[in-house]
N, CA, C and O of each residue as an XYZ file, in Angstrom:
296
protein
N      82.227     89.028     67.283
C      83.672     88.937     67.422
C      83.992     88.539     68.863
O      83.542     89.187     69.808
N      84.766     87.477     69.021
C      85.133     86.984     70.353
C      86.418     87.668     70.806
O      87.462     87.500     70.177
N      86.353     88.447     71.903
C      87.523     89.174     72.395
C      88.243     88.435     73.513
O      89.186     88.968     74.097
N      87.815     87.226     73.818
C      88.477     86.469     74.884
C      89.845     85.997     74.407
O      90.155     86.051     73.217
N      90.645     85.540     75.339
C      91.994     85.078     75.027
C      91.925     83.813     74.183
O      91.196     82.883     74.526
N      92.669     83.764     73.089
C      92.681     82.546     72.285
C      93.215     81.373     73.102
O      94.035     81.552     74.003
N      92.736     80.163     72.775
C      93.157     78.987     73.535
C      94.660     78.783     73.489
O      95.248     78.372     74.489
N      95.299     79.056     72.362
C      96.743     78.846     72.253
C      97.505     79.796     73.176
O      98.510     79.403     73.767
N      97.047     81.023     73.306
C      97.706     81.976     74.198
C      97.513     81.570     75.645
O      98.417     81.740     76.462
N      96.346     81.034     75.971
C      96.092     80.593     77.341
C      97.009     79.436     77.705
O      97.491     79.355     78.835
N      97.254     78.538     76.752
C      98.149     77.406     77.011
C      99.572     77.885     77.257
O     100.244     77.394     78.163
N     100.031     78.831     76.465
C     101.389     79.350     76.628
C     101.539     79.958     78.013
O     102.553     79.748     78.679
N     100.543     80.704     78.446
C     100.597     81.349     79.744
C     100.659     80.316     80.874
O     101.376     80.514     81.855
N      99.916     79.222     80.742
C      99.897     78.198     81.776
C     101.168     77.360     81.779
O     101.634     76.950     82.842
N     101.732     77.102     80.609
C     102.891     76.228     80.506
C     104.161     76.906     81.014
O     104.913     76.304     81.781
N     104.407     78.119     80.608
C     105.624     78.816     80.991
C     105.389     79.690     82.207
O     104.430     80.461     82.246
N     106.254     79.576     83.194
C     106.102     80.432     84.372
C     106.603     81.822     84.025
O     107.704     82.002     83.506
N     105.769     82.788     84.326
C     106.144     84.156     84.035
C     106.391     84.880     85.350
O     105.944     84.436     86.408
N     107.082     85.959     85.281
C     107.326     86.748     86.473
C     108.736     86.549     86.990
O     109.566     85.860     86.396
N     108.957     87.168     88.093
C     110.273     87.175     88.704
C     110.564     85.840     89.387
O     109.684     85.289     90.049
N     111.777     85.310     89.240
C     112.099     84.057     89.915
C     112.190     84.268     91.423
O     112.461     85.381     91.875
N     111.968     83.221     92.201
C     112.035     83.383     93.654
C     113.447     83.756     94.111
O     114.432     83.252     93.570
N     113.538     84.627     95.095
C     114.838     85.049     95.614
C     114.984     84.747     97.101
O     115.994     85.097     97.713
N     113.988     84.104     97.675
C     114.012     83.740     99.090
C     114.304     84.954     99.972
O     115.152     84.908    100.863
N     113.597     86.014     99.707
C     113.726     87.248    100.475
C     112.341     87.857    100.630
O     111.440     87.592     99.834
N     112.184     88.665    101.650
C     110.905     89.340    101.885
C     111.048     90.813    101.546
O     112.006     91.460    101.970
N     110.104     91.344    100.789
C     110.155     92.770    100.470
C     109.754     93.603    101.687
O     108.880     93.211    102.460
N     110.394     94.736    101.840
C     110.003     95.695    102.869
C     109.906     97.063    102.217
O     110.618     97.359    101.257
N     109.042     97.870    102.733
C     108.912     99.248    102.249
C     109.483    100.173    103.305
O     109.166    100.059    104.489
N     110.313    101.074    102.871
C     110.939    102.024    103.789
C     110.708    103.424    103.244
O     110.974    103.698    102.074
N     110.220    104.292    104.086
C     110.050    105.691    103.695
C     111.253    106.469    104.219
O     111.608    106.371    105.394
N     111.868    107.236    103.339
C     113.007    108.067    103.714
C     112.661    109.524    103.450
O     112.015    109.863    102.458
N     113.109    110.375    104.365
C     112.933    111.815    104.181
C     113.900    112.290    103.087
O     114.885    111.608    102.802
N     113.636    113.427    102.486
C     114.520    113.933    101.433
C     115.978    114.057    101.874
O     116.880    113.786    101.082
N     116.226    114.464    103.129
C     117.615    114.579    103.584
C     118.272    113.203    103.710
O     119.479    113.074    103.504
N     117.494    112.182    104.044
C     118.039    110.828    104.128
C     118.353    110.276    102.735
O     119.356    109.589    102.541
N     117.490    110.582    101.780
C     117.751    110.160    100.402
C     118.994    110.851     99.861
O     119.805    110.231     99.174
N     119.145    112.136    100.171
C     120.331    112.874     99.730
C     121.590    112.274    100.344
O     122.612    112.153     99.668
N     121.526    111.899    101.620
C     122.679    111.277    102.272
C     122.985    109.924    101.641
O     124.151    109.585    101.440
N     121.959    109.154    101.331
C     122.153    107.860    100.672
C     122.793    108.053     99.303
O     123.725    107.331     98.948
N     122.305    109.012     98.539
C     122.875    109.289     97.219
C     124.331    109.729     97.318
O     125.154    109.340     96.489
N     124.658    110.547     98.337
C     126.069    110.949     98.538
C     126.926    109.745     98.874
O     128.049    109.632     98.383
N     126.420    108.843     99.699
C     127.166    107.639    100.075
C     127.406    106.763     98.849
O     128.499    106.227     98.665
N     126.371    106.621     98.006
C     126.525    105.831     96.772
C     127.603    106.439     95.896
O     128.457    105.727     95.367
N     127.565    107.759     95.741
C     128.554    108.458     94.915
C     129.968    108.273     95.469
O     130.924    108.182     94.699
N     130.107    108.218     96.780
C     131.420    108.079     97.423
C     131.997    106.667     97.282
O     133.139    106.427     97.672
N     131.231    105.746     96.738
C     131.699    104.377     96.616
C     132.539    104.152     95.369
O     132.681    103.014     94.921
N     133.083    105.185     94.816
C     134.003    105.056     93.694
C     133.338    104.783     92.357
O     133.933    104.165     91.474
N     132.123    105.238     92.211
C     131.466    105.088     90.923
C     130.905    103.696     90.664
O     130.558    103.375     89.527
N     130.811    102.862     91.702
C     130.201    101.552     91.507
C     128.745    101.739     91.103
O     128.071    102.638     91.606
N     128.264    100.909     90.211
C     126.867    101.059     89.784
C     125.895    100.498     90.831
O     125.319     99.425     90.648
N     125.725    101.232     91.915
C     124.824    100.804     92.989
C     123.477    101.509     92.846
O     123.410    102.731     92.711
N     122.428    100.730     92.878
C     121.097    101.322     92.941
C     120.817    101.661     94.404
O     121.538    101.214     95.296
N     119.798    102.432     94.642
C     119.434    102.741     96.035
C     119.109    101.469     96.812
O     119.595    101.316     97.933
N     118.300    100.541     96.263
C     118.031     99.314     97.021
C     119.299     98.499     97.308
O     119.452     97.955     98.402
N     120.204     98.416     96.329
C     121.460     97.686     96.553
C     122.302     98.360     97.626
O     122.905     97.688     98.462
N     122.342     99.683     97.602
C     123.104    100.421     98.608
C     122.518    100.202     99.996
O     123.264    100.019    100.958
N     121.200    100.217    100.113
C     120.561     99.986    101.412
C     120.871     98.583    101.906
O     121.175     98.394    103.084
N     120.795     97.575    100.996
C     121.136     96.201    101.400
C     122.576     96.118    101.890
O     122.849     95.463    102.896
N     123.501     96.776    101.191
C     124.900     96.762    101.594
C     125.090     97.454    102.940
O     125.814     96.950    103.799
N     124.456     98.585    103.126
C     124.565     99.297    104.400
C     124.002     98.468    105.558
O     124.553     98.492    106.658
N     122.923     97.744    105.323
C     122.359     96.883    106.366
C     123.343     95.773    106.708
O     123.564     95.474    107.881
N     123.939     95.159    105.681
C     124.910     94.083    105.933
C     126.112     94.603    106.718
O     126.570     93.951    107.656
N     126.621     95.769    106.339
C     127.766     96.354    107.042
C     127.369     96.716    108.472
O     128.093     96.404    109.417
N     126.234     97.367    108.629
C     125.771     97.784    109.948
C     125.483     96.615    110.871
O     125.653     96.724    112.086
N     125.051     95.506    110.310
C     124.736     94.323    111.117
C     125.958     93.446    111.344
O     125.862     92.389    111.968
N     127.112     93.884    110.837
C     128.338     93.123    111.032
C     128.435     91.890    110.152
O     129.236     90.996    110.425
N     127.637     91.830    109.109
C     127.670     90.684    108.213
C     128.766     90.817    107.167
O     129.149     89.835    106.533
N     129.262     92.019    106.992
C     130.261     92.289    105.969
C     131.129     93.437    106.433
O     130.667     94.338    107.133
N     132.360     93.401    106.047
C     133.229     94.530    106.371
C     132.837     95.736    105.532
O     132.199     95.587    104.489
N     133.207     96.910    105.972
C     132.851     98.128    105.268
C     133.726     98.400    104.063
O     134.078     99.550    103.799
N     134.078     97.364    103.333
C     134.920     97.527    102.140
C     134.093     98.051    100.981
O     132.884     97.837    100.895
N     134.784     98.741    100.103
C     134.158     99.115     98.844
C     134.240     97.896     97.951
O     135.269     97.222     97.902
N     133.161     97.610     97.247
C     133.173     96.445     96.346
C     133.650     96.841     94.995
O     133.730     96.001     94.098
């Protein structure tokens, strides 16, 4: 019994690009202490119930802090 990938499946994999599309951004890893995460979660909650993920909130805070955006609620 041949357990290798069938030729048709290999062709599909090569023809169609899989994975996340490019976003022209560089990933960074940030470690936060529990008190910093709690503060971030409180800030997210204070944004009027907007569906912000932690990464989105951090991106928004960086933009506001760097003067790229006003501190408006979206």
